[in-house]
N, C-alpha and C positions, 0 to 999 in steps of 0.2 A: 480457398485456403481453409484448412482445418486447424483450428486452434484448440489446444487442450483447455477445458473449462473446469477440470477438477484440480484440487490442490494436491501437490506431492505429499508424501508422508512427512518429509522434513518441514514443509510449509504448515501442515496441520499441527505438528508439534510446536512450531514457533508461534502459531496463532493461539494455541492453548496456553503457552507460557505468557504471552502478552495479555490474554484474558485474565489470568490470575494477577498479573501486575497492575492492570488498570482498575481492578475492583477496589483497590485501596486508595485511589485518587479522589481528591475533592472534586466537586462539580467544576470549579474554575480550572483546576489542573487538567481535567478531562476535556474541557472545551478547548484549552490551549493546545493540548495534544492532538485533538481531532483536527483543528485548523492547520497544524503543522503537517499532519499526514495528508490532508487534502492539498496543501500547497505542493508537497513533494510529488503527489500523483499528477498534478498539473504540469510540473516541470518534466516529469517522466513522459507524459503525453506529448509535450512539445518536442522533446528529444526524439521520440519515436517518429513523429511526423516529419521532423527535419531529416532523420536518417532515411526514411522512406522516400522523401522528395529527392534527396541526393542519389539514391539508388536507382531511381527511374530514369 
């Protein structure tokens, strides 16, 4: 399977917007934000694994 590894133009724009927003966060706010993003990525991984398992 070939998976795209580059971000779309829309994703690049969103990333730049987020970069500007997080620059004003305190260290504690940034750590909280990072942990939430990592939690959401894990949930997404679990969902993808579940969908792939059901598709097989």
